[in-house]
Backbone as a ProteinNet text record, in pm:
[ID]
protein_1_A
[PRIMARY]
MRVAFTLERPTSAALELFDLEGRRVLQRSVDNLGAGRHVLTVGLPAQLGNGVYWLALRQAARTETQRITILR
[TERTIARY]
5654.4	5757.7	5867.6	5909.9	6020.6	6148.3	6255	6383.3	6490.1	6563.8	6675.5	6805.3	6902.1	7030.1	7135.8	7260.8	7374.5	7458.1	7488.7	7577.3	7716.5	7816.2	7952.9	8011.9	7967.6	8022.2	7908	7934.6	7831.1	7828	7825.8	7818.8	7683.5	7653.5	7522.6	7502.9	7376	7339.5	7199.3	7161	7027.8	6973	6843.4	6770.4	6695.1	6704.1	6635.4	6563.6	6445.9	6366.6	6349.8	6382.5	6376.1	6281	6206.8	6127.2	6219.4	6166.7	6251.3	6302.2	6248.3	6297.9	6403.2	6439.9	6546.3	6502.9	6371.8	6322.7	6318.5	6372.6	6368.2	6226.8	6163.8	6027.2	6018.8	6130.3	6133.9	6278.2	6299.9	6433.1	6413.8	6492.9	6485.6	6626.6	6656.7	6784.7	6784.4	6893.5	6906.6	7030.1	7040	7150.9	7133	7241.2	7242.6	7197.4	7210	7173.9	7292.7	7412.6	7530.3	7559.2	7676.5	7716	7637.2	7618.5	7551.1	7424.9	7351	7229.5	7109.8	7023.1	6904.5	6786.2	6666.6	6543.1	6453.9	6412.2	6326.4	6195.6	6090.1	5964.6	5958.5	5947.4	5947	5807.8	5746	5615.4	5628.8	5542.5	5544.7	5442.4	5474.6	5378	5250.2	5134.9	5006.1	4993.7	5055	5043.2	5136.8	5221.1	5314.9	5239.4	5245.9	5171.2	5246.1	5175.6	5237.5	5342.9	5448.8	5548.3	5685.5	5782.1	5921	5997.4	6078.7	6155.5	6296.8	6386.1	6521.2	6533.8	6581.6	6607.3	6757.5	6803.8	6947.3	6977.9	7084.8	7139.1	7272.6	7283.2	7406.9	7470.1	7599.3	7675.6	7817.5	7857.9	7988.9	8003.1	8111.2	8134.6	8069.7	7999.4	7941.8	7791.7	7746.4	7603.8	7569.3	7465.8	7414.1	7272.6	7239.3	7105.1	7040.1	6909	6830.7	6702.4	6668.3	6543.1	6431.7	6321.7	6209.4	6080.1	5980.1	5847.6	5750.5	5670.8	5571.8	5433.8	5362.4	5224.9	5140.9	5036.1	4948.4	4816.6
6909.8	6990.5	6896.1	6911.4	6830.6	6913.3	6849.9	6916.9	6834.9	6899.3	6835	6890.4	6802	6844.5	6740.6	6779.9	6690.6	6681.9	6559.7	6536.4	6503.9	6571.2	6548	6420	6383	6265.8	6181.5	6054.7	5969.4	5981.6	6104.6	6128	6189.9	6197.7	6248.4	6392.9	6426.7	6561.3	6589.7	6716.9	6756.4	6867.7	6860.2	6968.2	7043	7175.6	7257.1	7371.1	7403.1	7512.5	7616.7	7742.2	7852.2	7959.3	8021	8136.7	8258.3	8371.8	8490.3	8550.4	8507.2	8553.2	8459	8357.1	8266	8147.1	8128.9	8013.6	7890.4	7779.7	7655.4	7599	7575.3	7525.2	7381.1	7328	7189.8	7143	7019	6958.1	6814.5	6772.1	6634.1	6582	6469.9	6404.3	6336.1	6347.7	6280.6	6190.6	6111.9	6018.2	5897.7	5828.9	5702.3	5713.2	5829.4	5844.3	5822.2	5839.8	5826.9	5955	5959.7	6077	6080.5	6201.9	6217.2	6299.5	6302.3	6383.9	6305.9	6376.1	6315.1	6410.3	6353.7	6430.9	6367.9	6448.6	6400.5	6477.5	6409.3	6475.4	6497	6622.5	6659.2	6709	6644.7	6688.5	6815.1	6909.9	7035.4	7029.9	7087.2	7091.8	7164.2	7115	7172.9	7319.3	7358.1	7495.9	7592.6	7542.7	7628.5	7708.8	7840.2	7926.7	7960.5	8023.9	8074.7	8177.7	8185.7	8288	8249.5	8330.9	8312.3	8248.8	8149.8	8075.3	8054	8012	7972.3	7822	7752.3	7609	7590.5	7516.5	7494.1	7345.3	7311.6	7175.5	7181.5	7107.4	7105.4	6967.9	6967.2	6843.1	6875.5	6818.9	6846.7	6998.3	7057.6	7201.3	7284.2	7220.6	7289	7313.2	7433.9	7466.9	7542.7	7496.9	7567.5	7612.6	7735.3	7786.7	7833.8	7827.3	7872	7934.5	8051.1	8114.2	8048.9	8014.1	7950.9	8021.2	8008	8059.8	7943.4	7937.5	7832.6	7894.4	7836.4	7877	7751.4	7751.1	7632	7661.5
14652.4	14590.7	14544.1	14420	14366.5	14373.6	14422.7	14440.7	14369.4	14280.2	14210.6	14266.8	14291.1	14346	14313	14330.8	14307.1	14433.5	14473.9	14587.4	14534.7	14587.9	14542.7	14599.5	14719.9	14788	14844.2	14870	14930	15082.7	15133.6	15277.3	15311.5	15439	15480.9	15436	15411.3	15367.9	15419.6	15415.6	15461.2	15373.7	15347.7	15282.4	15391.2	15390.6	15489.6	15419.4	15467.4	15413	15522.3	15490.1	15586.3	15535.9	15629.4	15590.2	15582.9	15541.7	15522.1	15652.4	15763.9	15893.9	15950.4	15872.9	15913.5	15996.4	16013.7	16089.4	15999.2	16048.6	15971.2	15981.3	15867.3	15865.2	15817.1	15765.4	15718.7	15717.2	15757.3	15746.2	15703.6	15605.4	15558.7	15535.3	15597.4	15577.8	15441.3	15369.3	15239.4	15241.7	15347.7	15363	15270.5	15247.1	15173.1	15027.9	14968.5	14827.4	14735.4	14785.9	14702.6	14626.6	14568	14490.1	14359.8	14306.5	14178.2	14188.6	14078.4	14068.1	14121.7	14193.8	14253.3	14238.6	14234.9	14236.4	14343.3	14441.9	14550.2	14550.9	14591	14618.6	14768.5	14809.5	14950.6	14986	15082.9	15129.3	15213	15189.1	15264.1	15377.1	15492	15601.3	15557.9	15602.8	15563.2	15602.7	15715	15763	15691.2	15603.9	15532.1	15426.5	15436.5	15346.9	15218.6	15127.6	15005.8	15042.8	14963.9	14989.6	14938.1	14974.5	14933.8	15049.8	15017.3	15116.4	15064	15151.7	15114	15133	15029.5	15035.6	15043	15143.8	15161.5	15153.8	15085.3	15082.2	15154.5	15264.5	15344	15335	15301.4	15299.5	15341.7	15455.5	15515.4	15534.3	15484.3	15502.4	15391.3	15299.3	15183.4	15203.3	15174.5	15176.8	15050.1	14983	14865.3	14896.7	14859.9	14886	14756.1	14756.6	14641.8	14694.1	14644.4	14681.5	14599.8	14666.7	14598	14637.2	14551.4	14579.2	14584.1	14689.7	14704.5	14681.3	14585.7	14554.9	14554.1	14631	14635	14570
[MASK]
++++++++++++++++++++++++++++++++++++++++++++++++++++++++++++++++++++++++

C-alpha cells in the first residue's frame, strides 16, 4: 500500500491502521523523514482481509484520519 502524506515539522510521527471496530491492526513509525511531503510503501499483514479501514497519521498533538478500502 502506498501512502502519501505531509509532515509539518521534522518531529516523530506514526502511521496507524484501524479496523472499523477501533482495533489497531498496523503501526509504523515515520521518524527522521523531515518536514514536507512524503510517499511510503507500507507492507500490510498477510492476515489483513479486504474491507474498510481508518488510516491515521499522528504527529505531536495533530492527528489526521482517512477512510480507506483494501482490496487484494
